[in-house]
C-alpha positions in Angstrom: -25.5 -16.9 -10.2 -23.0 -19.0 -11.0 -20.3 -18.2 -14.2 -17.2 -17.8 -15.6 -16.6 -14.1 -15.8 -15.0 -13.0 -18.8 -13.7 -9.8 -17.5 -11.3 -12.1 -14.8 -10.2 -14.5 -17.8 -9.4 -11.2 -20.2 -7.6 -9.8 -17.4 -5.9 -12.8 -16.0 -4.4 -13.8 -19.3 -2.5 -10.1 -19.6 -0.5 -10.6 -16.7 3.0 -11.1 -16.9 5.6 -12.1 -14.1 8.5 -10.8 -12.7 11.4 -12.6 -11.0 10.7 -14.4 -7.4 11.9 -12.8 -4.5 12.3 -15.7 -1.7 13.1 -15.7 2.3 12.7 -17.9 5.0 11.4 -20.1 2.5 8.2 -17.8 1.2 8.8 -17.0 -2.8 6.7 -13.7 -4.1 6.3 -13.4 -7.6 5.8 -10.1 -8.8 2.5 -9.6 -10.8 3.1 -7.0 -13.6 1.8 -5.7 -16.8 -2.1 -6.3 -17.0 -4.6 -4.5 -18.7 -4.1 -1.1 -18.9 -5.9 0.6 -15.5 -9.0 2.8 -16.2 -11.0 3.2 -13.2 -9.3 5.8 -10.1 -9.4 5.1 -7.0 -6.7 4.9 -3.8 -6.1 2.5 -0.8 -7.8 3.1 2.4 -4.6 3.8 3.9 -3.7 6.4 1.6 -7.5 8.0 1.9 -7.0 8.7 5.7 -5.8 12.2 5.4 -8.7 12.6 2.6 -11.6 12.5 4.1 -11.9 8.6 5.0 -13.5 7.4 8.5 -13.9 3.6 9.7 -15.9 3.8 12.6 -17.7 1.4 14.8 -21.1 0.0 14.3 -21.8 -1.6 17.6 -22.7 -4.9 16.1 -20.1 -7.0 15.9 -20.6 -7.9 12.5 -20.1 -4.5 11.0 -18.1 -1.3 10.9 -19.2 2.0 8.7 -17.3 3.5 6.4 -17.7 7.1 5.3 -15.8 8.6 2.6 -15.6 12.2 2.4 -12.6 12.5 -0.3 -12.5 12.9 -3.8 -12.0 9.4 -5.1 -13.4 5.9 -4.6 -11.4 3.8 -1.7 -10.8 0.5 -1.5 -10.6 -1.8 1.2 -9.6 -5.4 0.5 -11.3 -8.1 2.3 -9.0 -9.2 5.1 -7.8 -6.1 6.1 -7.5 -5.8 9.8 -9.5 -2.5 11.3 -7.6 -1.5 14.8 -10.0 0.0 17.0 -13.5 0.5 17.8 -14.9 -1.7 20.4 -12.8 -4.9 19.3 -10.5 -5.2 16.6 -12.2 -6.2 13.2 -11.2 -7.7 9.8 -13.6 -6.7 6.7 -15.4 -10.0 5.3 -15.5 -8.8 1.9 -13.5 -6.1 -0.6 -15.4 -3.0 -0.6 -15.3 0.0 -2.6 -16.5 3.2 -1.0 -17.7 6.0 -3.6 -16.6 9.4 -3.6 -19.2 10.9 -0.7 -21.0 7.8 0.2 -21.0 5.9 3.5 -20.9 2.2 3.4 -21.8 -0.8 5.9 -18.7 -2.9 6.0 -19.3 -6.8 6.9 -16.7 -7.3 9.2 -15.4 -10.4 11.9 -14.0 -10.1 15.0 -10.4 -11.0 15.2 -10.0 -10.1 18.9 -12.1 -12.0 21.3 -11.8 -10.7 24.8 -12.6 -6.9 24.1 -15.7 -4.8 23.7 -15.1 -1.6 24.9 -13.1 1.2 23.7 -9.5 1.9 23.9 -9.1 3.6 27.3 -6.7 7.1 27.1 -4.0 5.3 29.5 -4.0 2.2 26.3 -3.4 4.4 23.8 -0.7 6.2 25.5 0.9 2.9 25.9 4.1 2.4 23.3 2.6 -0.9 22.5 -0.8 -0.1 21.6 -1.6 -1.9 18.4 -1.5 1.2 16.2 1.4 0.1 13.6 2.4 3.2 12.3 1.1 5.7 15.0 -1.2 8.6 13.7 1.2 10.9 15.4 3.8 9.7 12.5 1.0 10.0 10.2 1.0 14.2 10.7 -2.4 13.4 12.5 -2.4 14.3 16.4 -5.3 14.2 17.2 -6.7 11.2 18.9 -9.8 9.4 17.1 -12.6 8.9 19.5 -13.6 5.2 20.8 -15.7 4.2 18.2 -12.8 5.1 14.9 -11.0 1.9 14.1 -7.3 2.5 12.4 -6.5 0.4 9.1 -2.8 -1.1 9.5 -0.4 -1.8 7.2 -1.1 -5.5 8.3 -4.1 -8.0 6.9 -5.0 -11.1 8.1 -2.8 -14.5 8.0 -3.9 -16.8 5.2 -4.9 -19.3 7.5 -7.4 -17.0 9.2 -8.3 -15.5 5.4 -9.2 -18.9 4.1 -11.7 -19.6 7.3 -13.0 -16.2 6.7 -13.5 -16.5 2.8 -14.6 -20.0 3.2 -17.5 -19.3 5.9 -18.4 -16.2 3.8 -18.8 -18.1 1.0 -21.0 -20.2 2.2 -23.4 -18.1 3.9 -23.7 -15.9 0.6 -24.6 -19.1 -0.9 -26.9 -19.8 1.6 -28.1 -16.8 2.8 -27.5 -14.2 0.2 -25.3 -12.1 2.8 -21.5 -11.4 3.7 -21.7 -12.6 7.5 -19.3 -15.2 8.6 -19.4 -18.1 10.7 -17.5 -16.6 13.5 -16.2 -19.5 15.3 -14.4 -20.4 12.6 -12.4 -17.1 12.4 -11.7 -17.3 16.5 -10.4 -21.0 16.1 -8.5 -20.1 12.9 -7.2 -16.8 15.1 -6.6 -19.6 18.4 -4.2 -21.7 16.1 -2.7 -19.0 14.5 -1.4 -17.3 17.9 -0.6 -20.7 19.4 1.4 -21.9 16.5 3.3 -18.5 16.2 4.0 -18.2 19.7 2.1 -15.2 20.0 0.5 -14.3 23.6 -2.3 -12.0 24.2 -5.0 -12.0 26.8 -7.6 -10.9 24.1 -6.9 -13.8 21.5 -6.0 -10.6 19.1 -4.6 -11.8 16.0 -2.7 -8.4 15.6 -0.5 -9.7 18.7 1.5 -11.7 15.9 2.4 -8.7 14.5 3.3 -6.9 16.9 5.3 -9.7 19.4 7.1 -10.7 15.9 7.8 -7.4 14.6 11.5 -8.0 14.2 11.0 -11.0 12.2 8.7 -9.6 10.1 11.0 -6.4 9.1 13.8 -8.3 8.8 12.4 -10.8 6.4 10.8 -7.7 4.4 14.2 -6.4 3.3 14.0 -9.1 0.7 10.8 -8.1 -1.1 11.1 -4.7 -2.9 8.3 -3.7 -5.0 9.3 -3.6 -8.6 8.1 -1.5 -11.7 4.6 -1.6 -12.8 3.9 -3.9 -9.8 0.2 -4.8 -9.3 0.3 -7.9 -7.0 1.9 -11.1 -6.2 1.6 -14.7 -6.3 3.0 -16.1 -2.8 4.5 -19.7 -3.2 5.4 -21.6 0.0 6.9 -25.3 0.3 6.6 -25.9 -3.7 3.0 -25.0 -3.9 1.1 -21.7 -4.6 -0.5 -20.8 -1.1 -2.0 -17.2 -2.5 -2.3 -14.5 -4.6 -3.0 -10.6 -3.9 -3.7 -8.2 -6.8 -5.0 -4.6 -7.9 -5.5 -3.3 -10.8 -3.4 0.2 -10.2 0.5 -0.1 -9.6 -0.1 2.8 -7.3 -2.6 1.0 -5.4 -0.1 -2.0 -4.9 2.3 0.4 -3.2 0.0 0.7 -0.1 -1.1 -2.9 -0.1 2.6 -4.5 -0.8 4.0 -4.8 3.0 0.6 -5.9 4.4 -0.1 -8.5 1.8 3.7 -10.0 1.9 3.6 -9.7 5.9 0.5 -11.6 6.0 2.0 -15.1 4.2 5.5 -14.4 6.4 3.4 -15.5 8.9 3.8 -19.2 7.4 7.3 -20.1 8.4 6.7 -18.8 11.8 3.9 -21.3 12.5 5.4 -24.2 9.8 8.7 -25.6 9.3 10.7 -23.4 7.2 10.8 -25.0 3.5 13.2 -23.9 1.0 12.3 -21.5 -1.7 11.0 -23.4 -4.7 13.1 -23.4 -7.8 10.3 -22.9 -10.2 8.3 -20.3 -8.3 7.1 -18.1 -11.7 5.8 -21.3 -13.3 4.0 -22.2 -10.1 2.8 -18.8 -10.0 1.5 -18.9 -14.0 -0.2 -22.2 -13.5 -2.3 -21.1 -10.4 -3.4 -18.0 -12.2 -4.7 -20.0 -15.3 -6.5 -21.8 -12.7 -8.4 -19.5 -11.2 -9.0 -17.6 -14.2 -10.7 -20.3 -15.8 -12.6 -21.4 -12.9 -16.5 -20.6 -11.7 -17.8 -17.8 -9.3 -20.9 -17.3 -7.7 -21.5 -13.6 -8.6 -23.4 -11.1 -6.3 -23.6 -7.3 -5.7 -20.5 -5.9 -3.5 -21.1 -4.2 -0.4 -20.3 -1.0 -2.0 -19.5 -0.2 -5.5 -19.1 -3.1 -8.2 -19.8 -7.1 -8.2 -18.3 -9.6 -5.5 -17.2 -12.6 -7.5 -16.7 -15.7 -5.5 -14.1 -18.4 -6.5 -15.9 -22.1 -6.3 -12.9 -24.5 -6.7 -11.8 -27.0 -3.9 -8.6 -26.4 -2.1 -8.8 -22.7 -3.0 -10.7 -19.3 -1.4 -11.0 -16.5 -3.5 -12.9 -13.5 -4.2 -12.7 -10.8 -7.1 -14.1 -7.4 -7.2 -14.9 -6.4 -10.6 -16.3 -2.6 -11.4 -17.2 -1.2 -14.6 -15.9 -3.8 -16.7 -12.6 -3.8 -14.6 -11.0 -6.2 -12.1 -10.4 -4.0 -9.5 -9.3 -6.4 -6.8 -8.4 -10.1 -6.4 -7.5 -11.9 -3.4 -6.9 -16.0 -3.1 -5.4 -18.1 -0.2 -4.7 -21.7 -0.4 -3.6 -22.5 3.2 -3.1 -25.9 3.3 -3.9 -26.2 7.3 -6.5 -23.4 7.2 -9.3 -25.6 8.1 -11.8 -23.7 5.8 -13.0 -26.9 4.6 -14.3 -28.4 7.7 -16.1 -27.7 10.7 -13.9 -26.1 13.5 -12.5 -28.6 16.4 -14.0 -27.2 19.4 -11.1 -26.6 21.8 -12.1 -26.8 25.6 -10.0 -23.7 26.1 -12.7 -21.7 23.4 -15.3 -23.2 23.3 -17.8 -25.0 25.8 -19.1 -28.2 25.5 -22.0 -26.6 22.7 -20.1 -24.5 20.8 -20.8 -21.4 22.1 -17.4 -19.4 23.1 -16.2 -19.3 26.9 -14.8 -15.4 26.7 -17.3 -13.4 25.2 -16.8 -9.8 24.1 -16.5 -7.5 26.9 -14.8 -10.0 29.1 -11.2 -10.7 29.6 -9.3 -13.8 30.4 
């Protein structure tokens, strides 16, 4: 059903913006203010020690979240799930109720692995669990079917490909599956253009191998009081937005959301910071607030609203009349509006992947 949800218009009308923070040409405009939050929940990063388990289902397109904690848990779209039989990302924002078990629609972002990490690989300091569980006071290793949510989210290019293909499948088939070819193509482009190298075509290699770049740049971006999100401006235009209804939830999303958009200066010519980033952010929010959305039941609690707008991909989760989470991306080089070009290194002449899960290059 295509509508203009009043909840989105009303919530976004109350948003205010802080002063832009800039580094490497990326301007981050904090979203402050907004409706007083009513619904209580926590992010997956805070729920791991409170009974949240995310396991591999054995199917590429699905993970399973079990919430044994006292609060609902929010797992935003584009969250990277590290571990299991291969690294994945979430196709939709999932709100897992207390005591509930939810199937999470997912996509592969590591094409060349289909097996649990071995104990040797887990002991390797380069193993991509960041931060490591031992540093979180959890000395017990998970079994091979466990995922560990990292601090990272997928890059704007991959998110745009993901959201675009899920939007089409939602419209045509009424499900939350993605076109895995689109996602793999975007991951391949990201690895090549950022200079990351990985034998399993793992998107997380961008964050592992360029960690010093991200750590240095993140010094410029600090959370502000009552912050609930941010609009990202690069090259004089808005390239994305991430929002949650609770300031305490944003504290767990802040680093991952910003690092995602810091991938832009890694793979593109570094731009000058926009001098009027706050005005650009306000115009972007107004545009998506007044847009039309395709609305359906979310995989967990709430209603999933998919943006219908040229040049922007976005999704909003509404629960109990409240906008709980919103994510938009407008990466101009995402490839989300076209069929992916068949790269001979990845696809054969009829479009099937040369490297299937379980086979290493």
